Structures are given as structure tokens and as C-alpha cells.
TIMIKOL-257662 format. One record per residue (C-alpha): y, x, z; residue number from 1. Coordinates in nm, 4 decimals, always signed. Last residue first. Layout:
N
<site v="Y" u="X" w="Z" num="NUM"/>
...
END
This chain:
317
<site v="-0.7262" u="+3.8670" w="+4.3081" num="317"/>
<site v="-0.6925" u="+4.0307" w="+3.9684" num="316"/>
<site v="-1.0333" u="+3.9015" w="+3.8579" num="315"/>
<site v="-0.9386" u="+3.5481" w="+3.9629" num="314"/>
<site v="-0.6195" u="+3.5634" w="+3.7570" num="313"/>
<site v="-0.8101" u="+3.6865" w="+3.4487" num="312"/>
<site v="-1.0627" u="+3.4036" w="+3.4853" num="311"/>
<site v="-0.7837" u="+3.1465" w="+3.5231" num="310"/>
<site v="-0.6084" u="+3.2758" w="+3.2090" num="309"/>
<site v="-0.9314" u="+3.2546" w="+3.0092" num="308"/>
<site v="-0.9871" u="+2.8952" w="+3.1263" num="307"/>
<site v="-0.6294" u="+2.8042" w="+3.0298" num="306"/>
<site v="-0.6576" u="+2.9663" w="+2.6853" num="305"/>
<site v="-0.9847" u="+2.7821" w="+2.6140" num="304"/>
<site v="-0.8333" u="+2.4551" w="+2.7321" num="303"/>
<site v="-0.5257" u="+2.5118" w="+2.5153" num="302"/>
<site v="-0.7377" u="+2.5972" w="+2.2106" num="301"/>
<site v="-0.9563" u="+2.2902" w="+2.2625" num="300"/>
<site v="-0.6486" u="+2.0702" w="+2.2983" num="299"/>
<site v="-0.5039" u="+2.2165" w="+1.9770" num="298"/>
<site v="-0.8282" u="+2.1516" w="+1.7910" num="297"/>
<site v="-0.8314" u="+1.7932" w="+1.9239" num="296"/>
<site v="-0.4726" u="+1.7519" w="+1.8037" num="295"/>
<site v="-0.5845" u="+1.8546" w="+1.4551" num="294"/>
<site v="-0.8722" u="+1.6085" w="+1.4703" num="293"/>
<site v="-0.6409" u="+1.3292" w="+1.5854" num="292"/>
<site v="-0.3900" u="+1.4130" w="+1.3101" num="291"/>
<site v="-0.6456" u="+1.3283" w="+1.0428" num="290"/>
<site v="-0.5461" u="+1.4528" w="+0.6974" num="289"/>
<site v="-0.6387" u="+1.8218" w="+0.6878" num="288"/>
<site v="-0.9556" u="+1.7770" w="+0.8943" num="287"/>
<site v="-1.0638" u="+1.4693" w="+0.6974" num="286"/>
<site v="-1.0245" u="+1.6358" w="+0.3600" num="285"/>
<site v="-1.1983" u="+1.9409" w="+0.5095" num="284"/>
<site v="-1.4939" u="+1.7249" w="+0.6155" num="283"/>
<site v="-1.5110" u="+1.5628" w="+0.2673" num="282"/>
<site v="-1.5309" u="+1.8878" w="+0.0638" num="281"/>
<site v="-1.8915" u="+1.9969" w="+0.1189" num="280"/>
<site v="-2.0525" u="+1.6525" w="+0.1531" num="279"/>
<site v="-1.8605" u="+1.5428" w="-0.1607" num="278"/>
<site v="-1.9262" u="+1.8631" w="-0.3577" num="277"/>
<site v="-2.3035" u="+1.8464" w="-0.3060" num="276"/>
<site v="-2.3783" u="+1.6149" w="-0.5998" num="275"/>
<site v="-2.1499" u="+1.8259" w="-0.8213" num="274"/>
<site v="-2.3380" u="+2.1466" w="-0.7330" num="273"/>
<site v="-2.6797" u="+1.9867" w="-0.7831" num="272"/>
<site v="-2.5773" u="+1.8502" w="-1.1249" num="271"/>
<site v="-2.4497" u="+2.1961" w="-1.2218" num="270"/>
<site v="-2.7811" u="+2.3497" w="-1.1099" num="269"/>
<site v="-2.9945" u="+2.1027" w="-1.3066" num="268"/>
<site v="-2.7758" u="+2.1398" w="-1.6155" num="267"/>
<site v="-2.8030" u="+2.5201" w="-1.5883" num="266"/>
<site v="-3.1813" u="+2.4949" w="-1.5626" num="265"/>
<site v="-3.1832" u="+2.3402" w="-1.9100" num="264"/>
<site v="-3.3868" u="+2.0226" w="-1.9474" num="263"/>
<site v="-3.6370" u="+2.0153" w="-2.2316" num="262"/>
<site v="-3.6975" u="+1.6556" w="-2.3357" num="261"/>
<site v="-3.3404" u="+1.5429" w="-2.2771" num="260"/>
<site v="-3.2630" u="+1.1827" w="-2.1873" num="259"/>
<site v="-3.3383" u="+1.2048" w="-1.8153" num="258"/>
<site v="-3.1529" u="+1.5328" w="-1.7662" num="257"/>
<site v="-2.8480" u="+1.3991" w="-1.9525" num="256"/>
<site v="-2.8541" u="+1.0929" w="-1.7264" num="255"/>
<site v="-2.8652" u="+1.3220" w="-1.4203" num="254"/>
<site v="-2.5710" u="+1.5193" w="-1.5634" num="253"/>
<site v="-2.3623" u="+1.2036" w="-1.5911" num="252"/>
<site v="-2.4677" u="+1.0959" w="-1.2421" num="251"/>
<site v="-2.3359" u="+1.4224" w="-1.0955" num="250"/>
<site v="-1.9970" u="+1.3663" w="-1.2591" num="249"/>
<site v="-1.9858" u="+1.0146" w="-1.1156" num="248"/>
<site v="-2.0969" u="+1.1462" w="-0.7758" num="247"/>
<site v="-1.7976" u="+1.3788" w="-0.7560" num="246"/>
<site v="-1.5434" u="+1.1156" w="-0.8612" num="245"/>
<site v="-1.6803" u="+0.8234" w="-0.6573" num="244"/>
<site v="-1.7155" u="+1.0212" w="-0.3343" num="243"/>
<site v="-1.3752" u="+1.1878" w="-0.3661" num="242"/>
<site v="-1.2057" u="+0.8525" w="-0.4307" num="241"/>
<site v="-1.3753" u="+0.6957" w="-0.1289" num="240"/>
<site v="-1.2798" u="+0.9937" w="+0.0917" num="239"/>
<site v="-0.9154" u="+0.9528" w="-0.0134" num="238"/>
<site v="-0.9414" u="+0.5844" w="+0.0738" num="237"/>
<site v="-1.0742" u="+0.6857" w="+0.4151" num="236"/>
<site v="-0.7772" u="+0.9163" w="+0.4755" num="235"/>
<site v="-0.5253" u="+0.6537" w="+0.3610" num="234"/>
<site v="-0.6812" u="+0.3950" w="+0.5914" num="233"/>
<site v="-0.6672" u="+0.6358" w="+0.8853" num="232"/>
<site v="-0.2937" u="+0.6865" w="+0.8275" num="231"/>
<site v="-0.2375" u="+0.3109" w="+0.8150" num="230"/>
<site v="-0.4484" u="+0.2572" w="+1.1270" num="229"/>
<site v="-0.2506" u="+0.5249" w="+1.3133" num="228"/>
<site v="+0.0727" u="+0.3398" w="+1.2294" num="227"/>
<site v="+0.3253" u="+0.4891" w="+0.9877" num="226"/>
<site v="+0.6670" u="+0.5339" w="+1.1417" num="225"/>
<site v="+0.9708" u="+0.3569" w="+0.9993" num="224"/>
<site v="+1.3227" u="+0.4793" w="+1.0931" num="223"/>
<site v="+1.5413" u="+0.1701" w="+1.0747" num="222"/>
<site v="+1.8504" u="+0.1826" w="+0.8553" num="221"/>
<site v="+1.8056" u="-0.1673" w="+0.7065" num="220"/>
<site v="+1.7139" u="-0.0137" w="+0.3720" num="219"/>
<site v="+1.4458" u="+0.1906" w="+0.5452" num="218"/>
<site v="+1.3035" u="-0.1235" w="+0.7042" num="217"/>
<site v="+1.2815" u="-0.2874" w="+0.3605" num="216"/>
<site v="+1.1189" u="+0.0227" w="+0.2128" num="215"/>
<site v="+0.8690" u="+0.0228" w="+0.4993" num="214"/>
<site v="+0.7877" u="-0.3435" w="+0.4335" num="213"/>
<site v="+0.7318" u="-0.2688" w="+0.0645" num="212"/>
<site v="+0.5022" u="+0.0197" w="+0.1573" num="211"/>
<site v="+0.3068" u="-0.2012" w="+0.3983" num="210"/>
<site v="+0.2368" u="-0.4461" w="+0.1165" num="209"/>
<site v="+0.1206" u="-0.1552" w="-0.0992" num="208"/>
<site v="-0.1009" u="-0.0320" w="+0.1850" num="207"/>
<site v="-0.2511" u="-0.3789" w="+0.2324" num="206"/>
<site v="-0.3271" u="-0.4034" w="-0.1390" num="205"/>
<site v="-0.4952" u="-0.0615" w="-0.1261" num="204"/>
<site v="-0.6988" u="-0.1718" w="+0.1757" num="203"/>
<site v="-0.8227" u="-0.4785" w="-0.0151" num="202"/>
<site v="-0.9220" u="-0.2672" w="-0.3128" num="201"/>
<site v="-1.1101" u="-0.0313" w="-0.0806" num="200"/>
<site v="-1.2958" u="-0.3234" w="+0.0798" num="199"/>
<site v="-1.3941" u="-0.4671" w="-0.2579" num="198"/>
<site v="-1.4846" u="-0.1298" w="-0.4124" num="197"/>
<site v="-1.6952" u="-0.0215" w="-0.1139" num="196"/>
<site v="-1.8788" u="-0.3519" w="-0.1045" num="195"/>
<site v="-1.9510" u="-0.3101" w="-0.4758" num="194"/>
<site v="-2.0545" u="+0.0536" w="-0.4301" num="193"/>
<site v="-2.3018" u="-0.0643" w="-0.1669" num="192"/>
<site v="-2.4540" u="-0.3272" w="-0.3961" num="191"/>
<site v="-2.4426" u="-0.1023" w="-0.7045" num="190"/>
<site v="-2.6309" u="+0.1766" w="-0.5264" num="189"/>
<site v="-2.9221" u="-0.0495" w="-0.4290" num="188"/>
<site v="-2.9310" u="-0.2107" w="-0.7731" num="187"/>
<site v="-2.9542" u="+0.1346" w="-0.9325" num="186"/>
<site v="-3.2268" u="+0.2412" w="-0.6882" num="185"/>
<site v="-3.4244" u="-0.0778" w="-0.7595" num="184"/>
<site v="-3.3910" u="-0.0283" w="-1.1355" num="183"/>
<site v="-3.4868" u="+0.3390" w="-1.1139" num="182"/>
<site v="-3.7933" u="+0.2680" w="-0.9002" num="181"/>
<site v="-3.9135" u="-0.0237" w="-1.1122" num="180"/>
<site v="-4.1684" u="+0.1890" w="-1.2989" num="179"/>
<site v="-4.1447" u="+0.3412" w="-1.6474" num="178"/>
<site v="-3.8494" u="+0.5620" w="-1.5508" num="177"/>
<site v="-4.0192" u="+0.6937" w="-1.2375" num="176"/>
<site v="-4.3519" u="+0.7616" w="-1.4064" num="175"/>
<site v="-4.1842" u="+0.9520" w="-1.6906" num="174"/>
<site v="-3.9562" u="+1.1394" w="-1.4503" num="173"/>
<site v="-4.2525" u="+1.2897" w="-1.2657" num="172"/>
<site v="-4.0576" u="+1.5250" w="-1.0409" num="171"/>
<site v="-4.1398" u="+1.8942" w="-1.0018" num="170"/>
<site v="-4.0427" u="+2.1202" w="-0.7123" num="169"/>
<site v="-3.8676" u="+2.4565" w="-0.6498" num="168"/>
<site v="-3.7067" u="+2.4984" w="-0.9902" num="167"/>
<site v="-3.6239" u="+2.1331" w="-1.0411" num="166"/>
<site v="-3.8894" u="+2.1005" w="-1.3125" num="165"/>
<site v="-3.8900" u="+1.7632" w="-1.4830" num="164"/>
<site v="-4.2366" u="+1.6260" w="-1.5485" num="163"/>
<site v="-4.4135" u="+1.4590" w="-1.8417" num="162"/>
<site v="-4.5177" u="+1.7845" w="-2.0123" num="161"/>
<site v="-4.6579" u="+1.9070" w="-1.6801" num="160"/>
<site v="-4.9290" u="+1.6404" w="-1.6851" num="159"/>
<site v="-5.1051" u="+1.8303" w="-1.4056" num="158"/>
<site v="-4.9361" u="+2.1701" w="-1.3660" num="157"/>
<site v="-4.9188" u="+2.1730" w="-0.9849" num="156"/>
<site v="-4.7745" u="+2.5123" w="-0.8911" num="155"/>
<site v="-4.4178" u="+2.3838" w="-0.8709" num="154"/>
<site v="-4.5178" u="+2.1345" w="-0.5998" num="153"/>
<site v="-4.5425" u="+1.7662" w="-0.6742" num="152"/>
<site v="-4.3091" u="+1.4663" w="-0.6481" num="151"/>
<site v="-4.3666" u="+1.1137" w="-0.7856" num="150"/>
<site v="-4.5345" u="+0.9662" w="-0.4765" num="149"/>
<site v="-4.2754" u="+1.1434" w="-0.2590" num="148"/>
<site v="-4.0089" u="+0.8929" w="-0.3826" num="147"/>
<site v="-4.1835" u="+0.5747" w="-0.2648" num="146"/>
<site v="-4.0724" u="+0.6134" w="+0.0991" num="145"/>
<site v="-3.7050" u="+0.6488" w="+0.0018" num="144"/>
<site v="-3.6255" u="+0.2817" w="+0.0669" num="143"/>
<site v="-3.7872" u="+0.2859" w="+0.4113" num="142"/>
<site v="-3.5969" u="+0.5829" w="+0.5546" num="141"/>
<site v="-3.2836" u="+0.4495" w="+0.3865" num="140"/>
<site v="-3.3102" u="+0.1111" w="+0.5563" num="139"/>
<site v="-3.3982" u="+0.2525" w="+0.8982" num="138"/>
<site v="-3.0983" u="+0.4867" w="+0.8954" num="137"/>
<site v="-2.8664" u="+0.2166" w="+0.7628" num="136"/>
<site v="-2.9838" u="-0.0255" w="+1.0338" num="135"/>
<site v="-2.9069" u="+0.2300" w="+1.3053" num="134"/>
<site v="-2.5533" u="+0.2750" w="+1.1676" num="133"/>
<site v="-2.5025" u="-0.1022" w="+1.1496" num="132"/>
<site v="-2.6283" u="-0.1464" w="+1.5076" num="131"/>
<site v="-2.3730" u="+0.1186" w="+1.6205" num="130"/>
<site v="-2.0825" u="-0.0414" w="+1.4320" num="129"/>
<site v="-2.1544" u="-0.4035" w="+1.5248" num="128"/>
<site v="-1.9734" u="-0.4067" w="+1.8606" num="127"/>
<site v="-1.6606" u="-0.2583" w="+1.6990" num="126"/>
<site v="-1.6366" u="-0.5657" w="+1.4665" num="125"/>
<site v="-1.6196" u="-0.8357" w="+1.7384" num="124"/>
<site v="-1.2501" u="-0.8125" w="+1.8302" num="123"/>
<site v="-1.1363" u="-0.7577" w="+1.4731" num="122"/>
<site v="-1.3503" u="-1.0514" w="+1.3567" num="121"/>
<site v="-1.1838" u="-1.2824" w="+1.6088" num="120"/>
<site v="-0.8376" u="-1.1623" w="+1.5021" num="119"/>
<site v="-0.9342" u="-1.2105" w="+1.1362" num="118"/>
<site v="-1.0101" u="-1.5777" w="+1.1968" num="117"/>
<site v="-0.6970" u="-1.6278" w="+1.4117" num="116"/>
<site v="-0.4656" u="-1.4744" w="+1.1457" num="115"/>
<site v="-0.3306" u="-1.1266" w="+1.2153" num="114"/>
<site v="-0.3851" u="-0.9910" w="+0.8632" num="113"/>
<site v="-0.6248" u="-0.7080" w="+0.7834" num="112"/>
<site v="-0.5678" u="-0.3427" w="+0.8754" num="111"/>
<site v="-0.8332" u="-0.3499" w="+1.1497" num="110"/>
<site v="-1.0972" u="-0.5061" w="+0.9149" num="109"/>
<site v="-1.0565" u="-0.2776" w="+0.6130" num="108"/>
<site v="-1.1561" u="+0.0230" w="+0.8254" num="107"/>
<site v="-1.4953" u="-0.1340" w="+0.9012" num="106"/>
<site v="-1.5667" u="-0.1942" w="+0.5311" num="105"/>
<site v="-1.4519" u="+0.1453" w="+0.4005" num="104"/>
<site v="-1.6239" u="+0.3452" w="+0.6721" num="103"/>
<site v="-1.9404" u="+0.1399" w="+0.6249" num="102"/>
<site v="-1.9397" u="+0.2219" w="+0.2531" num="101"/>
<site v="-1.9090" u="+0.5924" w="+0.3279" num="100"/>
<site v="-2.1932" u="+0.5504" w="+0.5754" num="99"/>
<site v="-2.4106" u="+0.3791" w="+0.3127" num="98"/>
<site v="-2.3459" u="+0.6345" w="+0.0366" num="97"/>
<site v="-2.4010" u="+0.9367" w="+0.2622" num="96"/>
<site v="-2.7058" u="+0.7678" w="+0.4136" num="95"/>
<site v="-2.8552" u="+0.7203" w="+0.0673" num="94"/>
<site v="-2.8036" u="+1.0885" w="-0.0130" num="93"/>
<site v="-2.9554" u="+1.1859" w="+0.3233" num="92"/>
<site v="-3.2656" u="+0.9733" w="+0.2621" num="91"/>
<site v="-3.3053" u="+1.1006" w="-0.0945" num="90"/>
<site v="-3.2866" u="+1.4640" w="+0.0144" num="89"/>
<site v="-3.5191" u="+1.3955" w="+0.3068" num="88"/>
<site v="-3.7803" u="+1.2617" w="+0.0622" num="87"/>
<site v="-3.7267" u="+1.5578" w="-0.1730" num="86"/>
<site v="-3.7983" u="+1.7999" w="+0.1121" num="85"/>
<site v="-4.0985" u="+1.6110" w="+0.2501" num="84"/>
<site v="-4.2613" u="+1.5699" w="-0.0921" num="83"/>
<site v="-4.2018" u="+1.9357" w="-0.1773" num="82"/>
<site v="-4.3573" u="+2.0502" w="+0.1500" num="81"/>
<site v="-4.6614" u="+1.8295" w="+0.0869" num="80"/>
<site v="-4.7093" u="+1.9609" w="-0.2672" num="79"/>
<site v="-4.6760" u="+2.3251" w="-0.1591" num="78"/>
<site v="-4.3574" u="+2.5303" w="-0.1699" num="77"/>
<site v="-4.3486" u="+2.9066" w="-0.2340" num="76"/>
<site v="-4.1705" u="+2.9592" w="-0.5635" num="75"/>
<site v="-3.9965" u="+3.2954" w="-0.5446" num="74"/>
<site v="-3.6823" u="+3.3737" w="-0.7393" num="73"/>
<site v="-3.5079" u="+3.5271" w="-0.4364" num="72"/>
<site v="-3.1582" u="+3.4132" w="-0.5306" num="71"/>
<site v="-3.2276" u="+3.1113" w="-0.7529" num="70"/>
<site v="-3.5430" u="+2.9705" w="-0.5898" num="69"/>
<site v="-3.4357" u="+3.0458" w="-0.2350" num="68"/>
<site v="-3.0857" u="+2.9119" w="-0.3003" num="67"/>
<site v="-3.2311" u="+2.5913" w="-0.4462" num="66"/>
<site v="-3.4709" u="+2.5479" w="-0.1551" num="65"/>
<site v="-3.1801" u="+2.6016" w="+0.0920" num="64"/>
<site v="-2.9338" u="+2.3707" w="-0.0839" num="63"/>
<site v="-3.1117" u="+2.0387" w="-0.1100" num="62"/>
<site v="-3.2762" u="+2.0339" w="+0.2316" num="61"/>
<site v="-2.9886" u="+2.2026" w="+0.4129" num="60"/>
<site v="-2.6951" u="+2.0470" w="+0.2296" num="59"/>
<site v="-2.8425" u="+1.6977" w="+0.2524" num="58"/>
<site v="-2.9302" u="+1.7298" w="+0.6208" num="57"/>
<site v="-2.5792" u="+1.8577" w="+0.6978" num="56"/>
<site v="-2.4290" u="+1.5715" w="+0.4967" num="55"/>
<site v="-2.6397" u="+1.3134" w="+0.6805" num="54"/>
<site v="-2.5162" u="+1.4520" w="+1.0135" num="53"/>
<site v="-2.1535" u="+1.4440" w="+0.9005" num="52"/>
<site v="-2.1854" u="+1.0805" w="+0.7891" num="51"/>
<site v="-2.3595" u="+0.9752" w="+1.1099" num="50"/>
<site v="-2.0814" u="+1.1349" w="+1.3152" num="49"/>
<site v="-1.8193" u="+0.9670" w="+1.0943" num="48"/>
<site v="-1.9855" u="+0.6304" w="+1.1512" num="47"/>
<site v="-1.9634" u="+0.6811" w="+1.5269" num="46"/>
<site v="-1.5965" u="+0.7725" w="+1.4774" num="45"/>
<site v="-1.5386" u="+0.4087" w="+1.3760" num="44"/>
<site v="-1.5467" u="+0.3109" w="+1.7440" num="43"/>
<site v="-1.2288" u="+0.5158" w="+1.8096" num="42"/>
<site v="-1.2632" u="+0.8035" w="+2.0527" num="41"/>
<site v="-1.0250" u="+0.8641" w="+2.3444" num="40"/>
<site v="-1.0800" u="+1.2002" w="+2.5085" num="39"/>
<site v="-1.3231" u="+1.2080" w="+2.7973" num="38"/>
<site v="-1.3915" u="+1.5815" w="+2.7809" num="37"/>
<site v="-1.7538" u="+1.5280" w="+2.6759" num="36"/>
<site v="-1.6710" u="+1.2690" w="+2.4078" num="35"/>
<site v="-1.3839" u="+1.4676" w="+2.2591" num="34"/>
<site v="-1.6014" u="+1.7800" w="+2.2499" num="33"/>
<site v="-1.8746" u="+1.5815" w="+2.0746" num="32"/>
<site v="-1.6158" u="+1.4715" w="+1.8169" num="31"/>
<site v="-1.5039" u="+1.8315" w="+1.7738" num="30"/>
<site v="-1.8608" u="+1.9668" w="+1.7495" num="29"/>
<site v="-1.9610" u="+1.7163" w="+1.4830" num="28"/>
<site v="-1.6403" u="+1.7994" w="+1.2986" num="27"/>
<site v="-1.7195" u="+2.1706" w="+1.3069" num="26"/>
<site v="-2.0762" u="+2.1110" w="+1.1905" num="25"/>
<site v="-1.9518" u="+1.9144" w="+0.8892" num="24"/>
<site v="-1.7096" u="+2.1895" w="+0.7907" num="23"/>
<site v="-1.9453" u="+2.4822" w="+0.8618" num="22"/>
<site v="-2.2395" u="+2.3095" w="+0.6912" num="21"/>
<site v="-2.0306" u="+2.2496" w="+0.3809" num="20"/>
<site v="-1.8775" u="+2.5973" w="+0.3636" num="19"/>
<site v="-2.2109" u="+2.7768" w="+0.4133" num="18"/>
<site v="-2.4053" u="+2.5491" w="+0.1761" num="17"/>
<site v="-2.1389" u="+2.5447" w="-0.0956" num="16"/>
<site v="-2.0959" u="+2.9216" w="-0.0747" num="15"/>
<site v="-2.4686" u="+2.9912" w="-0.0991" num="14"/>
<site v="-2.5058" u="+2.7734" w="-0.4077" num="13"/>
<site v="-2.2103" u="+2.9360" w="-0.5816" num="12"/>
<site v="-2.3225" u="+3.2907" w="-0.4932" num="11"/>
<site v="-2.6778" u="+3.2323" w="-0.6205" num="10"/>
<site v="-2.5501" u="+3.0670" w="-0.9378" num="9"/>
<site v="-2.3297" u="+3.3700" w="-1.0090" num="8"/>
<site v="-2.6183" u="+3.6096" w="-0.9388" num="7"/>
<site v="-2.8478" u="+3.4062" w="-1.1645" num="6"/>
<site v="-2.5922" u="+3.4318" w="-1.4438" num="5"/>
<site v="-2.5618" u="+3.8095" w="-1.3883" num="4"/>
<site v="-2.9367" u="+3.8485" w="-1.4337" num="3"/>
<site v="-3.1857" u="+3.9012" w="-1.1528" num="2"/>
<site v="-3.4145" u="+4.2069" w="-1.1444" num="1"/>
END
């Protein structure tokens, strides 16, 4: 019989998976609906699609094994299954970082100045979005290749005193920390976080400059209206802040796990919850902030109402 703590963990893990997959799946459907119906789609939406897809993969392959282990309390994974699951976890986590970075970089270009150099870059940038997304997939698939070497199933007790038990799989933290894996992963994250910080800082400066211009227009009795690019920039900056905050908390718990000899299962579960907050929350941040998504929902409702009305009319006749 499960304890009350296990029941609470079970509910929390199930909620984050259901809510996260619903939000990311809804946005995937809306963008696909826009594409099928011929609605106008900005080139940067390709990055959003990749981001939502990576979040669904992350929530599935990180959440489902955890829910199975916590709620059912049955360990059923073999070594190969554990290696595949942890590998896809690392790939999806890397894709989340890379796509968030791409959003920041490609959004900083349209809001830049109108100088000839920037104008040329603005014209060419949309052509590089799809190749950049493909490159990020290939890069993360290759970078995470070494991870399965340090993963075993829960039933493998070889050198168990050197391993960290995730509940459904075991990771050889000793081998990881003594090799160059941690250093390479840290350098990898720092590079993308650096690009993200630079582009985000630039967008913040542009927004402040825009704010002063709006105040000037307001003082001259002109009604200023924020441009679509300005609104999109604010949304992406909000996503950047969410990513950094949630992953910072998760990193703190990961460090605690590495330093402690006997890791508590509660620390592992809290770290997993924080690491999944960004893929769970980010689609709803986008839905509530992006007017194009809201208008897409209204279009879908109108089309659904129109088709229902036509069917009723045909039945009457």
C-alpha cells in the first residue's frame, strides 16, 4: 500500500505530464491548423514547433517512467530500455535549451536597427531558421550519444555504491564526474546560455528605447500601438526568464544530488518537477500572451460553428 507522500508525488507527476502535454499538443495543433487553412505563419513559428515537440518528448520519457515508479511502484525496465529513455531525455533537454536560444537570437534580428547591414541580415535570417532547427536536432542526437554508457537498469547492482538511483534507472555518477562528460555538458550549456543572454540583453535595450519613444508619442498626444514584433519580443523574453528560473532551481538540486552520498528520493522528485516546469508552463505563457494564437482559436471556433450550422441547414432541407 502506498503512503500519503507517494500519493502526493503521484498526483504531482501526473498533473505535470497531463497539463504539459495538453499545452504543447494544443499549440502544435494550432500551428498545424494555421498551416492547413492557409493562415499566415511567421518563419519563427518553425522554432516554436520544434520547441513544443521537444517538450512533449521530454514530458513523456521523463514523466511516464517516474509516474510508473511512484504510482505503481514496479520497476520493469531493462538496461537497454533505460539507456534509450535517458538518452531521449537528454536529447529533448538539449533541444529545449537550443530552441529557446534560437527563439531569442532570431527574434533579436527583426527588432534591430534599420541600418543597411541589419537590413541584409533581416532579409536572409528567415532562410536559416529551418537549417538551424535541423542542425540542433543532429547536434543534440550526437552530443547525448555518450550518456547511455553510464546508465543501467534498476536490477543491475554492479558497483551499486557508485551509482545514483533515479527510481526507474541508475546512473553512474562517479564515472560521469571523473570523465569529461560534465565539463563538456557545462561548456555546451554555457555557450547557448551566453548567446541567449546576449540576444535577450539586446532585446531588452530595444524595448527600453521603444518605451522612451512611446512616452514621447504619448506626450505629443499620439495614440501609440505596440508593433507585433514588440509584442513577440516581450513574449520570448518572458520565456527566457521562465527557462532560466526553473532550470536554475533544478540545477541546484542536481548539485545537491551529486554532492550527497545517499540521495533522498524527495530531492530526485523535486529536481524532476522543477526541470519539467518550463516545458509545462511555457505553452500557457505563449497562449496567454500571443494574440495570434488567441485569434487562431477564435478562427477555429468560428469555422467549427459555421460547419455545424451548414450541416444543420442541410439536414433541414
